C-alpha positions as CSV (number, residue, x, y, z in Angstrom):
1,M,80.0,101.1,77.8
2,T,82.6,103.1,78.7
3,R,84.0,101.7,82.8
4,L,85.5,104.0,85.0
5,L,86.9,100.4,85.6
6,N,88.7,98.2,83.9
7,D,86.7,94.1,84.3
8,D,91.1,93.3,84.5
9,F,92.2,95.7,86.7
10,L,94.7,95.1,89.2
11,L,95.5,92.4,87.2
12,P,99.1,91.5,86.3
13,P,99.6,93.4,82.8
14,D,101.7,90.0,81.8
15,P,99.3,88.2,79.1
16,G,100.3,85.2,80.1
17,T,100.5,85.9,83.9
18,R,96.7,87.7,83.4
19,A,95.4,84.4,82.9
20,I,95.9,83.2,85.6
21,A,95.6,85.5,88.1
22,R,91.9,86.0,86.1
23,R,91.0,82.3,87.0
24,L,92.4,82.2,90.5
25,Y,89.9,85.6,91.2
26,D,87.0,84.5,89.3
27,T,87.1,81.6,91.9
28,I,87.2,83.8,94.8
29,A,85.5,86.9,93.8
30,G,82.0,85.8,94.7
31,L,82.6,85.4,98.4
32,P,80.4,86.4,100.7
33,I,82.6,89.0,103.4
34,V,83.8,89.0,106.2
35,S,84.8,92.7,107.4
36,P,86.1,91.4,110.8
37,H,87.7,95.0,112.0
38,G,85.7,98.6,110.9
39,H,85.0,101.9,111.9
40,T,80.9,101.5,110.7
41,A,78.1,102.9,113.8
42,P,76.1,100.2,115.1
43,A,73.3,102.4,114.5
44,W,72.9,102.6,111.0
45,F,72.4,98.4,110.7
46,A,70.1,98.8,114.0
47,D,67.8,101.6,113.1
48,N,68.1,100.2,108.9
49,T,67.8,103.8,108.2
50,P,68.2,105.5,104.4
51,F,71.2,107.2,104.5
52,S,71.1,111.0,103.6
53,D,72.6,112.2,101.3
54,P,76.3,111.4,99.6
55,A,78.7,113.5,101.1
56,E,77.6,111.9,104.9
57,L,77.9,108.4,102.9
58,L,81.2,110.0,100.9
59,I,82.7,112.5,102.6
60,T,82.3,113.6,106.0
61,P,83.0,109.7,107.4
62,D,86.6,109.1,105.4
63,H,89.5,110.6,106.5
64,Y,91.2,109.3,104.3
65,V,89.2,112.4,101.3
66,F,89.6,114.9,104.1
67,R,93.0,114.5,105.7
68,M,93.6,114.5,101.4
69,L,91.3,117.7,101.0
70,Y,93.1,119.6,104.4
71,S,96.4,118.9,102.9
72,A,95.7,121.4,99.6
73,G,93.9,124.1,101.9
74,V,90.7,122.6,102.3
75,R,88.9,123.5,105.4
76,L,87.5,121.1,107.1
77,E,84.2,122.8,108.2
78,D,84.4,122.9,104.2
79,L,83.6,118.8,104.4
80,G,80.6,119.1,107.2
81,I,83.1,118.7,110.1
82,A,81.3,120.7,112.8
83,P,84.4,122.3,115.4
84,Q,84.2,121.9,118.8
85,D,83.8,125.1,119.9
86,G,80.3,125.4,118.2
87,S,81.6,127.5,115.8
88,D,79.3,127.1,112.4
89,F,80.3,125.2,109.5
90,E,78.8,123.4,105.7
91,R,75.9,122.2,106.7
92,D,74.6,122.0,102.6
93,P,75.9,118.4,101.2
94,R,75.4,119.4,98.0
95,A,78.0,122.1,98.5
96,I,80.2,119.3,100.9
97,W,80.1,116.9,97.0
98,H,80.5,119.9,94.8
99,T,84.2,121.2,97.2
100,F,84.8,117.6,96.9
101,A,84.3,116.8,93.1
102,K,86.7,120.4,92.1
103,H,89.0,118.5,94.1
104,Y,88.9,115.1,92.8
105,H,92.1,115.4,90.7
106,L,94.0,115.3,93.7
107,F,93.2,111.4,94.5
108,A,95.3,110.6,91.3
109,G,97.6,107.0,91.9
110,T,95.5,106.8,95.9
111,P,93.6,103.7,96.9
112,S,91.1,106.7,97.7
113,R,90.7,107.1,93.5
114,I,90.0,103.0,93.1
115,W,87.5,102.7,96.0
116,H,85.4,105.7,94.8
117,D,84.9,104.8,91.5
118,W,84.2,101.0,91.8
119,V,82.0,102.8,93.9
120,Y,80.4,105.2,91.8
121,D,81.2,102.3,88.5
122,R,79.9,99.1,90.4
123,I,76.9,100.2,92.7
124,F,75.5,103.8,91.5
125,G,76.3,102.9,87.5
126,L,78.0,105.9,86.7
127,T,79.9,106.4,83.1
128,K,81.4,109.9,83.4
129,P,84.5,111.2,85.5
130,L,83.6,113.1,88.4
131,S,84.5,116.2,88.4
132,S,83.1,119.8,88.8
133,D,81.2,119.3,85.9
134,T,79.2,116.1,87.0
135,A,79.6,117.2,90.1
136,D,75.4,117.6,89.9
137,H,74.4,114.2,88.2
138,Y,77.2,112.1,90.5
139,Y,75.1,113.9,93.9
140,D,71.5,113.6,92.2
141,V,71.7,110.2,91.2
142,I,73.5,108.8,94.2
143,A,71.1,110.3,96.0
144,E,67.5,109.1,94.0
145,K,69.1,105.4,94.5
146,L,69.7,106.7,98.5
147,A,66.3,107.1,99.3
148,S,65.2,103.6,97.6
149,P,64.7,100.3,99.5
150,E,67.3,98.6,97.9
151,F,70.1,101.5,99.8
152,A,69.3,101.4,103.3
153,P,71.6,99.3,105.6
154,R,70.6,96.5,105.7
155,A,69.4,95.7,102.4
156,L,73.6,97.1,101.5
157,M,74.8,94.3,103.6
158,D,73.0,92.0,102.3
159,A,73.5,92.8,98.1
160,F,77.6,93.0,99.1
161,K,77.7,89.9,100.3
162,I,78.5,90.9,103.2
163,E,78.3,88.2,106.6
164,T,80.6,89.5,109.2
165,I,81.0,92.6,109.9
166,A,82.3,94.1,113.3
167,T,82.2,97.3,114.5
168,T,84.2,98.5,117.2
169,E,83.5,100.3,120.0
170,Q,84.8,101.9,123.7
171,P,84.3,99.9,126.7
172,L,82.0,102.6,128.3
173,D,79.8,101.9,125.4
174,P,76.2,101.0,126.3
175,L,75.4,98.9,123.2
176,I,72.1,99.5,122.3
177,H,72.3,99.5,119.2
178,H,74.1,95.6,119.3
179,A,71.4,95.0,122.0
180,K,68.4,95.9,119.2
181,L,70.5,93.8,116.4
182,I,70.5,90.9,118.7
183,K,66.4,91.2,119.3
184,D,66.2,91.7,115.5
185,G,68.0,88.6,115.1
186,W,71.1,90.7,113.7
187,G,72.9,89.4,116.7
188,K,75.5,87.2,113.6
189,R,75.6,89.5,111.1
190,V,76.4,92.4,113.3
191,V,79.5,92.3,116.0
192,T,80.8,94.8,118.8
193,T,85.2,94.3,118.9
194,F,85.7,95.6,122.8
195,R,88.4,99.1,122.7
196,P,89.3,99.5,125.6
197,D,91.8,102.0,124.8
198,N,90.0,105.4,126.6
199,V,90.4,103.5,130.0
200,T,94.0,101.5,129.0
201,D,96.4,104.5,128.2
202,P,96.5,106.8,130.9
203,D,98.4,109.9,128.2
204,Y,94.0,109.0,126.8
205,E,92.2,111.9,126.6
206,G,90.0,112.1,129.8
207,F,91.1,109.2,131.6
208,A,90.3,109.7,135.1
209,D,86.8,110.4,134.2
210,N,87.1,107.6,131.9
211,L,87.7,105.2,135.1
212,A,85.1,106.8,137.4
213,A,82.8,106.1,134.4
214,L,84.2,102.4,134.3
215,S,83.2,101.8,138.3
216,G,79.9,103.0,137.3
217,I,78.7,101.4,134.9
218,T,79.9,98.3,136.2
219,G,79.3,98.9,139.8
220,I,83.0,98.0,141.1
221,A,85.2,100.4,142.8
222,V,88.5,100.5,141.1
223,E,91.2,102.4,143.3
224,S,93.0,99.4,143.7
225,Y,94.6,97.2,141.0
226,D,93.1,94.1,141.5
227,G,89.3,96.3,141.1
228,Y,90.4,97.8,138.3
229,L,91.2,93.9,136.4
230,K,87.7,92.8,137.8
231,A,86.0,95.6,135.9
232,L,87.8,95.3,133.0
233,R,87.0,91.2,132.5
234,D,83.4,92.9,134.1
235,R,82.7,94.9,130.5
236,R,84.7,92.0,128.5
237,V,81.7,89.8,129.4
238,F,79.7,92.5,128.3
239,F,80.7,93.0,125.1
240,K,80.9,89.3,125.0
241,Q,77.4,89.0,125.9
242,H,77.3,91.4,122.4
243,G,78.6,89.2,119.7
244,A,82.6,90.4,120.4
245,T,84.6,87.6,119.2
246,A,88.2,90.0,119.6
247,S,89.4,92.8,121.1
248,D,91.3,96.0,119.7
249,H,94.4,98.1,121.1
250,S,95.7,101.4,119.6
251,Y,99.3,102.0,121.5
252,P,102.0,104.7,120.5
253,T,104.6,101.4,120.7
254,A,104.0,98.1,120.6
255,Q,106.2,97.6,124.4
256,T,104.7,95.2,126.8
257,A,105.7,94.1,130.3
258,D,105.0,91.2,133.2
259,L,105.2,93.3,136.4
260,S,104.8,91.1,139.9
261,D,101.3,91.4,141.0
262,E,103.0,93.8,143.7
263,D,104.2,96.1,141.1
264,A,101.9,96.5,138.9
265,A,99.6,97.4,142.0
266,A,102.1,100.1,143.0
267,L,102.4,101.2,139.1
268,Y,98.3,102.0,138.9
269,L,98.4,104.2,141.5
270,R,100.6,106.4,141.3
271,I,98.6,106.4,137.2
272,R,95.3,107.1,139.1
273,S,97.7,109.8,141.8
274,G,96.9,112.6,138.5
275,G,100.9,113.0,138.7
276,A,102.4,109.3,137.0
277,A,105.8,110.3,134.8
278,P,105.9,109.7,131.5
279,Q,107.6,106.2,132.1
280,D,105.5,105.5,134.3
281,R,102.3,105.8,131.6
282,A,104.4,104.2,129.4
283,Q,104.6,101.5,131.3
284,F,101.4,101.3,132.1
285,R,100.3,101.0,128.3
286,A,102.6,98.2,128.1
287,Q,101.2,95.9,131.8
288,M,98.3,96.6,130.6
289,L,99.6,95.1,126.9
290,T,100.3,91.8,129.3
291,E,97.2,92.5,131.3
292,M,94.9,91.9,127.9
293,A,96.8,89.3,127.3
294,R,95.9,86.6,129.8
295,M,92.5,88.6,130.0
296,S,91.9,87.1,125.7
297,V,94.0,83.9,127.8
298,E,91.1,83.9,130.1
299,D,87.7,84.3,127.6
300,G,88.7,83.1,124.5
301,L,88.4,87.1,122.9
302,V,90.6,87.6,119.9
303,M,94.0,90.1,120.6
304,Q,94.5,92.7,118.0
305,V,97.8,95.4,118.4
306,H,97.2,98.4,116.6
307,C,100.9,99.7,116.3
308,G,102.4,103.0,114.9
309,P,100.3,105.8,114.5
310,L,101.7,108.7,116.0
311,R,98.1,110.3,117.3
312,N,97.2,114.3,116.9
313,H,100.4,115.1,115.3
314,N,98.0,118.2,113.9
315,A,97.8,120.0,117.5
316,P,95.7,122.5,116.7
317,L,93.6,120.2,114.3
318,F,93.2,118.1,117.3
319,E,91.8,121.0,119.4
320,R,90.0,122.6,117.3
321,F,88.0,118.8,114.9
322,G,89.1,116.3,118.1
323,R,90.3,112.5,117.4
324,D,90.6,110.4,113.4
325,K,90.8,113.4,111.6
326,G,93.5,112.7,109.7
327,A,96.6,114.1,111.7
328,D,97.9,110.9,112.7
329,I,101.0,109.7,110.9
330,P,102.8,106.3,110.6
331,D,106.5,105.9,113.0
332,R,109.1,103.4,113.2
333,M,108.2,100.8,115.3
334,E,110.1,97.8,117.1
335,Y,108.7,94.8,118.1
336,T,111.5,92.0,118.7
337,H,111.9,93.0,122.0
338,A,109.0,94.8,122.3
339,L,106.5,92.0,122.4
340,Q,109.1,89.6,124.0
341,P,107.6,89.8,127.4
342,L,103.6,89.0,126.4
343,L,105.3,86.4,124.6
344,N,106.6,84.3,126.5
345,R,104.1,84.8,129.2
346,F,101.7,83.6,126.6
347,G,102.7,83.3,123.0
348,N,102.7,79.0,124.0
349,D,99.5,79.0,124.8
350,P,97.0,77.7,122.8
351,R,94.5,79.2,124.1
352,F,95.8,82.6,123.3
353,S,95.4,84.1,119.6
354,M,97.1,88.3,118.8
355,I,96.7,89.4,115.5
356,I,99.8,92.1,114.7
357,F,99.1,95.3,112.5
358,T,101.4,97.6,112.2
359,L,102.5,100.7,110.1
360,D,105.7,100.6,109.8
361,E,107.0,98.5,106.8
362,S,111.0,97.6,107.2
363,V,109.8,95.1,110.5
364,Y,107.8,93.3,108.2
365,A,110.7,91.0,107.1
366,R,113.3,92.1,109.7
367,E,111.0,91.3,112.9
368,L,107.1,90.4,112.4
369,A,107.4,87.8,110.2
370,P,110.4,85.7,111.7
371,L,107.6,86.5,114.7
372,A,105.1,85.2,113.3
373,G,106.3,81.9,111.7
374,H,107.3,80.5,115.2
375,Y,104.8,82.0,117.8
376,P,101.5,79.7,117.6
377,A,100.2,82.8,119.4
378,L,100.5,85.5,116.6
379,K,99.5,86.5,113.7
380,L,99.7,88.8,111.4
381,G,97.4,91.3,110.3
382,P,97.0,92.3,106.3
383,P,98.5,96.0,105.2
384,W,96.6,98.9,107.5
385,W,95.4,102.0,106.8
386,F,98.4,103.9,104.7
387,H,99.2,100.8,103.6
388,D,95.6,99.0,102.4
389,S,96.3,99.9,99.0
390,P,97.8,97.6,96.3
391,E,101.1,98.2,96.1
392,G,101.2,97.8,99.6
393,M,99.3,94.6,99.9
394,R,101.9,93.3,97.1
395,R,104.7,94.3,99.3
396,F,103.1,92.9,102.4
397,R,102.8,89.4,100.4
398,A,106.3,89.3,98.9
399,L,108.1,90.5,102.4
400,T,106.5,88.0,104.5
401,T,105.8,85.1,102.6
402,E,109.8,83.4,102.5
403,T,109.2,83.3,105.8
404,A,106.0,83.4,108.2
405,G,103.9,81.6,104.9
406,F,100.3,82.8,103.9
407,Y,98.8,80.6,106.8
408,N,100.3,82.5,109.4
409,T,97.9,85.5,108.4
410,V,94.3,86.1,108.6
411,G,92.9,87.1,105.0
412,F,91.9,91.2,104.8
413,N,89.6,93.7,106.7
414,D,89.1,96.6,105.9
415,D,89.2,98.9,108.9
416,T,86.9,101.4,107.3
417,R,84.5,103.5,108.5
418,A,83.6,104.4,104.8
419,F,80.6,101.9,104.4
420,L,80.1,101.1,100.6
421,S,84.1,100.9,100.1
422,I,83.7,98.2,102.0
423,P,83.2,95.9,98.7
424,A,85.1,98.1,97.0
425,R,88.3,97.2,99.4
426,H,87.8,94.0,100.0
427,D,87.9,93.7,96.0
428,V,90.7,94.9,95.5
429,A,92.6,92.2,97.9
430,R,90.6,89.7,95.8
431,R,92.6,90.8,92.8
432,M,95.9,91.9,94.5
433,D,96.4,88.2,96.4
434,S,95.1,86.2,92.6
435,G,98.3,88.2,91.1
436,F,100.4,87.7,93.6
437,L,99.7,83.9,92.5
438,A,99.8,83.7,89.7
439,E,103.3,85.4,89.4
440,M,103.9,81.9,91.6
441,V,102.9,79.6,89.2
442,A,104.3,81.4,86.3
443,D,107.5,80.9,88.0
444,H,106.3,77.1,88.8
445,R,107.2,77.9,92.5
446,L,103.1,77.2,93.3
447,R,100.8,74.5,91.6
448,E,98.3,75.7,90.0
449,D,94.9,73.7,91.7
450,E,97.1,74.4,95.1
451,A,96.8,78.6,94.7
452,M,93.4,78.5,94.1
453,Q,92.8,76.8,98.0
454,I,95.4,79.3,99.1
455,A,92.5,82.1,96.9
456,Q,89.9,80.9,98.8
457,D,91.9,80.5,101.9
458,L,93.2,84.3,102.3
459,T,89.4,85.5,101.0
460,Y,87.8,83.5,103.2
461,N,88.5,80.5,105.7
462,L,91.8,82.2,107.3
463,V,89.3,85.6,108.3
464,K,86.7,83.1,109.4
465,Q,89.7,80.9,112.1
466,A,91.4,83.8,113.0
467,Y,88.3,85.8,114.7
468,R,86.8,82.7,116.2
469,F,83.0,83.3,113.8
């Protein structure tokens, strides 16, 4: 039978190296998936309601998809994305699917093409390539399966062998879906992650209103810096009670600061006034990363830091559709000096664990691998977002392994809103790691039995250890 993806896709082309990679891959292909950081909706798992249609599941929530289509002149409204001003948008899922299928050729050579073909092949058993001619067949097959009990979210969790999945929520979220999951006995399978950016970044839209809401939800006055920090600690406790093992922070830079209590309190008052200068707002973000590290030492939440995106680059698109609509662009980063204040305070503390992600690959060999290869608290997150691709994964291993090794990394995470792409993304990572390790075995730098153990660790053991699952 013709397959959309060959069984040996992404394994090395050299026959001898491919044979080694295949043996390595076969030992890890069936391991459970641990998905420690992502953006799937907790309501999916709490309510366990079947997905309504193929477009709602595979197109509308996936910014990888609509940013590419937008680049070709497709309006976001035509993909079912609602403008913030309440104006009209396409609501017919079959029409949205046809728009996607008509432009599917745009994804050739991209990781999105691999993920989608994987889903169509491995999950839905489709064998003919997606195009305008096959769009209705695809839609009908997928829609029929989505209506079956086997495709309810919790059933898919089991079918995909997802052992644990972490969602990401803001501190103002009441976590009602996670409360239901705990009540239903699913509290260990689906956990939350504490993402405080909307109350720690003064440039976040609605920041002043968010501080007022933080005070309201905690019952703690936030007029003073001490009260503000107390309210943040209160929410961290609440998130831990709902399964969180990690926090997540996404800032435009990795700059950290270590101000005195007096200077930090004075800076907070300037921020609270609403008229703080840009350098004060940047300094406050830097100080808050260090404060979050201090709280991580206290409460044990693993601290993830995602740096590098210039958010909302397309200002008119942001104003029309809001955040996370595909207009974030990677930017240049600096870590050696930026992280030094934080690492000097907490980088040697055995209670602290920090995972750094970047969109600037140029810093892997020069800065991040040497830092992770020294500080006990620091680990390298996997290739993320624009680089969670076969070549991005290969570059990551090539640039970091010589200095940081394998064991100062944390396995793989998928960081996705597209639920069905999770097993596809993890399979790609397993294949790429198998190929990288196979080349080291073929070069006689590793024994094959040693490579098999490393493959197991990269796939399963390191992520559980890093995220304290």
